[in-house]
C-alpha positions in Angstrom: 0.0 0.1 0.0 1.3 3.5 -1.1 -0.6 5.8 0.4 -3.3 6.2 3.5 -5.8 8.9 3.3 -6.6 10.2 6.6 -10.1 12.0 6.9 -11.2 13.3 9.9 -14.6 14.2 10.5 -17.6 15.6 13.2 -20.6 16.4 12.3 -20.1 17.9 8.7 -21.9 15.3 6.6 -22.0 17.5 3.4 -18.2 18.2 3.7 -17.6 14.6 4.1 -19.1 13.7 1.3 -17.7 16.2 -0.7 -14.0 14.8 0.3 -15.4 11.0 -0.3 -16.7 11.9 -3.3 -13.0 13.6 -4.6 -11.4 10.0 -3.5 -13.9 7.8 -4.8 -12.7 9.6 -8.7 -8.8 8.6 -8.5 -7.6 6.5 -10.6 -5.4 3.4 -9.2 -6.3 1.2 -6.4 -3.2 1.8 -4.3 -4.3 3.7 -1.8 -6.7 3.3 1.1 -9.5 6.0 2.7 -9.4 6.0 6.5 -12.3 8.4 8.1 -12.1 8.9 11.6 -15.4 10.2 12.9 -16.2 12.4 16.3 -19.3 10.1 16.8 -21.4 12.5 14.4 -25.4 13.2 15.5 -25.8 14.1 12.1 -26.0 12.6 8.4 -22.0 11.7 8.4 -22.3 7.9 9.2 -24.7 7.5 6.3 -22.6 9.3 4.3 -19.6 6.8 4.8 -21.9 3.8 4.3 -22.8 5.2 0.8 -19.3 5.3 -0.2 -18.3 1.7 0.8 -17.8 -0.4 -2.4 -17.3 2.7 -4.5 -14.0 3.5 -2.4 -13.2 -0.7 -2.2 -10.3 0.3 0.6 -12.6 2.6 2.8 -11.9 1.7 6.6 -14.0 3.9 9.2 -14.6 4.5 12.7 -17.2 6.5 14.7 -16.6 7.2 18.3 -16.0 10.2 21.0 -12.6 11.8 20.8 -11.0 14.2 22.8 -10.2 16.7 19.6 -8.8 17.0 16.2 -5.1 15.7 16.9 -6.7 12.6 19.1 -8.6 11.8 16.0 -5.8 12.2 13.2 -3.8 10.2 15.5 -6.0 7.4 15.6 -5.7 7.4 11.6 -2.2 7.2 11.6 -2.5 4.2 13.9 -4.8 2.2 11.6 -3.0 3.3 8.5 -1.0 0.8 6.4 0.1 2.9 3.8 4.0 3.6 3.4 2.8 7.6 3.7 -0.1 9.3 4.9 -1.7 12.4 3.6 -4.9 14.3 6.1 -7.4 15.2 3.9 -10.1 16.7 6.0 -13.8 16.7 5.7 -14.6 19.8 3.1 -11.2 19.6 1.4 -11.3 17.5 -1.8 -8.5 16.4 -4.4 -8.5 18.8 -7.5 -8.3 16.3 -10.3 -9.2 12.5 -10.8 -5.5 11.9 -11.3 -3.8 13.5 -8.3 -2.9 10.6 -6.5 -1.3 9.4 -9.7 0.8 12.4 -10.3 2.1 12.3 -6.8 2.7 8.8 -6.8 4.9 9.3 -10.1 6.5 12.7 -8.4 7.2 10.3 -5.3 9.4 7.7 -7.7 11.0 10.5 -9.5 12.1 12.1 -6.3 13.2 9.3 -5.0 10.9 8.5 -2.2 11.2 11.8 -0.1 10.2 11.6 3.5 7.9 14.3 3.0 6.1 15.6 -0.2 3.8 18.2 -1.0 2.3 20.2 -3.8 -0.2 23.8 -4.1 -3.4 23.9 -2.3 -6.4 26.4 -3.2 -8.0 28.1 -0.7 -11.7 28.1 -1.2 -14.7 30.3 0.6 -18.2 29.2 1.0 -19.2 31.8 -1.5 -16.9 29.9 -4.0 -14.3 32.4 -3.8 -11.0 30.7 -4.5 -7.3 32.1 -3.7 -4.2 30.0 -3.9 -2.2 28.8 -1.1 0.5 30.0 0.3 3.3 28.0 -0.5 7.0 27.8 0.3 9.6 26.2 -2.6 11.8 25.9 0.6 14.3 25.2 1.6 13.2 25.7 5.1 14.7 27.0 8.4 13.8 28.1 11.9 12.3 31.2 10.1 10.0 29.4 8.2 8.0 28.1 11.0 8.3 31.7 13.2 6.3 33.4 10.9 4.9 30.3 8.8 4.1 26.8 8.4 4.6 23.8 5.7 0.7 23.0 4.5 -0.9 20.5 6.4 -3.7 19.1 4.0 -2.4 17.3 1.3 1.3 16.6 2.1 2.6 13.3 1.9 4.6 12.1 4.8 5.9 9.0 5.9 4.6 6.6 7.8 7.8 6.2 9.8 8.4 9.7 10.5 5.6 9.5 13.2 7.2 6.4 14.6 10.9 8.4 14.7 9.6 11.8 15.6 6.4 11.0 17.6 2.3 11.6 17.2 0.6 15.4 17.1 0.7 16.4 20.9 -2.8 16.1 21.4 -2.9 18.4 24.3 -2.9 21.6 21.6 -5.7 22.4 19.8 -4.9 24.1 16.6 -1.5 23.9 16.1 -0.1 20.7 17.0 0.9 19.7 13.2 2.8 23.1 12.9 4.6 22.3 16.1 5.4 18.8 14.7 6.5 19.7 11.1 9.2 22.4 13.4 10.1 19.3 15.3 10.6 17.2 12.1 12.1 19.6 9.6 13.9 22.0 11.7 15.4 19.9 14.4 15.1 16.5 12.6 16.7 18.3 9.4 14.4 16.3 7.1 13.8 18.6 4.1 10.4 18.5 2.4 10.3 18.4 -1.6 8.1 20.5 -3.2 6.5 19.8 -6.7 4.1 21.7 -9.1 0.8 20.5 -8.9 -2.4 21.9 -7.5 -3.7 19.1 -5.2 -6.6 20.1 -2.7 -9.4 22.5 -2.4 -9.0 23.5 1.0 -12.1 24.6 3.0 -11.7 27.9 4.6 -14.8 27.3 7.4 -12.0 24.9 8.9 -11.2 25.3 12.8 -8.0 27.4 12.0 -9.5 29.8 9.5 -12.9 30.3 11.1 -13.0 33.6 10.3 -10.4 34.7 12.5 -11.9 33.8 15.7 -9.4 31.2 16.6 -6.4 33.5 15.7 -5.4 34.5 19.6 -5.5 31.0 20.3 -3.3 29.8 17.2 -0.6 32.8 18.2 -0.9 31.3 22.3 -0.2 27.8 21.4 2.6 28.9 18.3 4.4 31.0 21.1 4.0 28.5 24.1 5.8 26.3 21.8 8.5 28.7 20.9 9.4 29.5 24.0 9.5 26.0 25.2 11.6 25.3 22.0 14.2 27.9 21.3 16.7 29.4 24.0 15.6 32.8 25.1 18.1 34.8 23.3 17.3 33.0 20.4 14.0 33.8 20.7 15.0 37.4 21.3 16.6 37.9 17.9 13.6 36.4 15.9 11.3 38.7 17.8 13.1 41.6 17.4 14.4 41.1 13.4 11.8 39.1 12.2 10.1 42.2 10.3 13.4 43.1 9.0 14.0 40.0 7.4 10.9 39.6 5.6 11.2 43.6 4.4 14.9 42.5 2.6 13.4 39.4 1.8 10.7 41.6 -0.6 13.6 44.0 -1.0 16.1 41.6 -2.6 13.7 40.3 -5.2 13.7 44.1 -7.0 17.5 44.5 -8.0 17.1 48.6 -8.3 15.2 48.3 -4.9 18.0 46.4 -3.2 20.5 48.9 -5.1 18.8 51.9 -3.6 18.4 50.5 0.2 22.1 50.0 -0.1 23.1 53.2 -1.3 21.1 54.8 2.0 22.6 52.5 3.9 26.4 53.7 2.7 24.8 57.3 3.2 23.8 56.7 6.5 27.1 54.7 7.6 29.2 58.1 6.5 26.8 60.3 8.2 27.2 58.5 11.4 30.6 58.3 11.5 31.6 62.0 11.0 28.8 62.8 13.6 31.4 60.8 16.4 
């Protein structure tokens, strides 16, 4: 088995139908679909039953859980694939040959430990926007201000054995913290491929109209403070905006030359004042 697609769901029958429909259309059979339902009280279980047979390798449970990362960890433990991909309820694969494309890229890149494509954000009114994609290489700064897309990323199952599962005490940012541990401290560089893979539902818990932004920042800050030495974190806090500014300026040679000229003039001015 090459790939295990893990879908977590709770009381989102319509979103789950959209997700499972996209999986059922995938060409080839070298994958399994795992649905972890959190004891939904809507029509979610009935929706799952409709896809038994349409997805020959569909496995599922419906039982109470303690949160989204508890559900994800259940799915990972059930997975038998070499790779695990999260495709949560409401998200869907963009084309029927997405898995075929990913299999091809995994082979071309000698089966890297993490491989990801590009996502498209979609709102309830149908508006779409390209998701933020970093082409790497990833550094600590990549996770200080950003992250790697979780949904649609192919992750080798053995990485969870090596680095542990998602921290279930976190409500929103455990995948971010896990990627930081694996990529930065485990030195596992993800491979980006030019494939549009997933439509990402922007009504999820981490994107819910900014309502959870305070919790996101709180969880990230607690993780950074527990992970980085205080003096290192102080430098990130002090110079993060400057780094972002200079990266933008470096994209335009004329702008960098102008900034460099101003810096030299200021240097001479300050030297003359002494």
